[in-house]
Every structure is written in C-alpha cells, then in structure tokens.
C-alpha positions as a Python dict, from the first residue, in 0.01 Angstrom:
ca = {
    (1, 'M'): (0, 0, 0),
    (2, 'I'): (356, -103, 220),
    (3, 'L'): (179, 68, 517),
    (4, 'T'): (-101, -113, 429),
    (5, 'L'): (78, -431, 461),
    (6, 'A'): (217, -263, 765),
    (7, 'A'): (-96, -200, 934),
    (8, 'L'): (-228, -645, 834),
    (9, 'A'): (202, -703, 929),
    (10, 'A'): (90, -569, 1305),
    (11, 'V'): (-225, -676, 1307),
    (12, 'S'): (-134, -1017, 1304),
    (13, 'A'): (184, -1065, 1579),
    (14, 'G'): (-116, -842, 1802),
    (15, 'A'): (-406, -1155, 1769),
    (16, 'W'): (-66, -1394, 1883),
    (17, 'F'): (-57, -1082, 2194),
    (18, 'A'): (-361, -1064, 2233),
    (19, 'F'): (-538, -1355, 2205),
    (20, 'L'): (-234, -1646, 2247),
    (21, 'G'): (39, -1433, 2417),
    (22, 'W'): (-68, -1402, 2714),
    (23, 'D'): (-200, -1839, 2851),
    (24, 'Q'): (93, -2058, 2879),
    (25, 'E'): (-82, -2289, 3204),
    (26, 'Y'): (-152, -2653, 3057),
    (27, 'Y'): (-477, -2762, 3199),
    (28, 'E'): (-604, -3053, 3255),
    (29, 'V'): (-993, -3180, 3196),
    (30, 'D'): (-1093, -3481, 3201),
    (31, 'G'): (-777, -3575, 3378),
    (32, 'V'): (-597, -3508, 3087),
    (33, 'A'): (-301, -3240, 3041),
    (34, 'Q'): (-497, -2950, 2800),
    (35, 'G'): (-345, -2620, 2619),
    (36, 'P'): (-242, -2399, 2651),
    (37, 'Y'): (-509, -2214, 2461),
    (38, 'R'): (-840, -2251, 2458),
    (39, 'P'): (-1043, -2337, 2161),
    (40, 'W'): (-1254, -1949, 2128),
    (41, 'Q'): (-872, -1834, 2189),
    (42, 'V'): (-772, -2016, 1865),
    (43, 'I'): (-1102, -1922, 1709),
    (44, 'A'): (-1106, -1582, 1796),
    (45, 'C'): (-707, -1478, 1690),
    (46, 'G'): (-822, -1655, 1335),
    (47, 'A'): (-1089, -1469, 1289),
    (48, 'V'): (-898, -1178, 1346),
    (49, 'I'): (-653, -1239, 1080),
    (50, 'V'): (-898, -1322, 784),
    (51, 'L'): (-1058, -1104, 849),
    (52, 'A'): (-778, -840, 816),
    (53, 'C'): (-684, -977, 563),
    (54, 'T'): (-1001, -997, 398),
    (55, 'A'): (-971, -635, 460),
    (56, 'A'): (-652, -526, 312),
    (57, 'F'): (-735, -706, -6),
    (58, 'C'): (-1080, -529, -50),
    (59, 'Y'): (-878, -201, 38),
    (60, 'L'): (-577, -284, -219),
    (61, 'R'): (-812, -451, -499),
    (62, 'R'): (-477, -630, -677),
    (63, 'V'): (-500, -989, -797),
    (64, 'W'): (-82, -1053, -789),
    (65, 'L'): (-98, -974, -369),
    (66, 'L'): (-336, -1253, -369),
    (67, 'A'): (-30, -1436, -276),
    (68, 'V'): (178, -1158, -104),
    (69, 'I'): (-110, -1108, 160),
    (70, 'P'): (-78, -1405, 290),
    (71, 'V'): (317, -1494, 339),
    (72, 'V'): (230, -1119, 522),
    (73, 'A'): (43, -1172, 785),
    (74, 'V'): (148, -1555, 862),
    (75, 'V'): (541, -1484, 844),
    (76, 'A'): (413, -1174, 1083),
    (77, 'F'): (239, -1443, 1321),
    (78, 'A'): (478, -1722, 1342),
    (79, 'V'): (726, -1467, 1450),
    (80, 'P'): (611, -1360, 1801),
    (81, 'W'): (474, -1821, 1862),
    (82, 'A'): (848, -1898, 1692),
    (83, 'A'): (1018, -1697, 1972),
    (84, 'W'): (737, -1864, 2217),
    (85, 'A'): (749, -2150, 2148),
    (86, 'S'): (1171, -2227, 2096),
    (87, 'Q'): (1143, -2250, 2462),
    (88, 'D'): (1010, -2603, 2438),
    (89, 'D'): (1209, -2885, 2536),
    (90, 'T'): (1111, -3159, 2299),
    (91, 'G'): (1226, -2950, 1948),
    (92, 'L'): (947, -2987, 1822),
    (93, 'W'): (841, -2626, 1744),
    (94, 'V'): (1012, -2584, 1448),
    (95, 'V'): (769, -2853, 1308),
    (96, 'G'): (502, -2720, 1419),
    (97, 'L'): (630, -2381, 1241),
    (98, 'L'): (672, -2541, 998),
    (99, 'L'): (317, -2623, 978),
    (100, 'L'): (173, -2303, 1041),
    (101, 'L'): (385, -2156, 788),
    (102, 'V'): (311, -2394, 536),
    (103, 'G'): (-106, -2450, 612),
    (104, 'G'): (-138, -2085, 700),
    (105, 'T'): (-21, -1961, 343),
    (106, 'M'): (-242, -2218, 247),
    (107, 'G'): (-567, -2153, 359),
    (108, 'L'): (-479, -1806, 384),
    (109, 'T'): (-434, -1777, -4),
    (110, 'A'): (-734, -2015, -83),
    (111, 'W'): (-1018, -1832, 136),
    (112, 'L'): (-870, -1521, -83),
    (113, 'A'): (-876, -1647, -404),
    (114, 'V'): (-1217, -1811, -302),
    (115, 'G'): (-1300, -1455, -239),
    (116, 'Y'): (-1190, -1281, -533),
    (117, 'G'): (-1383, -1544, -728),
    (118, 'V'): (-1685, -1501, -633),
    (119, 'V'): (-1703, -1153, -603),
    (120, 'E'): (-1512, -1152, -959),
    (121, 'A'): (-1862, -1393, -1050),
    (122, 'I'): (-2084, -1132, -971),
    (123, 'R'): (-1922, -877, -1112),
    (124, 'A'): (-1932, -1015, -1438),
    (125, 'F'): (-2309, -1121, -1465),
    (126, 'R'): (-2344, -796, -1307),
    (127, 'R'): (-2200, -632, -1606),
    (128, 'R'): (-2359, -945, -1846),
    (129, 'R'): (-2716, -804, -1760),
    (130, 'T'): (-2678, -399, -1833),
    (131, 'V'): (-2514, -517, -2131),
    (132, 'T'): (-2818, -695, -2241),
    (133, 'R'): (-3015, -423, -2083),
    (134, 'A'): (-2814, -207, -2360),
    (135, 'R'): (-2884, -392, -2633),
    (136, 'S'): (-3300, -444, -2638),
    (137, 'G'): (-3339, -142, -2617),
    (138, 'P'): (-3758, -60, -2451),
    (139, 'G'): (-3932, -330, -2553),
    (140, 'P'): (-4271, -240, -2556),
    (141, 'G'): (-4519, -89, -2286),
    (142, 'R'): (-4171, 39, -2100),
}
C-alpha cells in the first residue's frame, strides 16, 4: 500500500513538472496578458492526476483510502507548485496554495466517492439478480 501511495505521489508531482513546470511565460491574447499555462496543459495535468487517483483506489480497494488518496495526490502536486509560486512578489501564492489544497482534495474525494458508489451499486444489483435467480430455480421450459 505504501508503495502504491508513493507511486501516486510521484505521478502527481511528475504531472506538475511534465505539464506545468516548464512553462513560465505569460502571453498576450487580444492585448490581455494571460498565462503562464495554456488550457491544454491544465486539462492534461488534471486528467493524469485524476486517472492516477482512480487507478490507485481501484488497485487498493479500501474505503478508508477515500480520505487518504486525494490528500497524497494534492500535497505531492502542491509541493513543486508552491516552490515555483513562492517566487511571486505579491504574496498571493499562499492563497493559491490554500485553494489548491482544499479544492483539489475536495474534488478528488468527490470523484472517488461517486465512482465508489457507482461500483457498489452495480455490485449490489448483480448480487440481487444472482440471488433472485438462485431462489427461483429452473422454471418451466428451462
């Protein structure tokens, strides 16, 4: 379990370096400065982290990890982000870090909880269907 969580942390931190860590340039769109990240970078980074959390949860299959996996992923992502963002002169990076930690953890927890609920509902449906068939026995014409 520790190895899986360590791998998740490595993937989350690696996602920041792979998609966001190399681009620190601001660019102009219609005369307005934007950046430093392009939308595709943020979407791809988020998708990698969501998929890694989902894979870790499916592999480990323990309900209590709904509270641990998102924290591991978000903190591992936040550490390199905070190291880069702390170079900002305004000091607003602390607010961004807080929003990242709270929002990321809540979002990943919700994602995993909904996924867990769907899987459990499907399993319960299959169990009920199997029990119903077993109780009814072979019917006429079977």
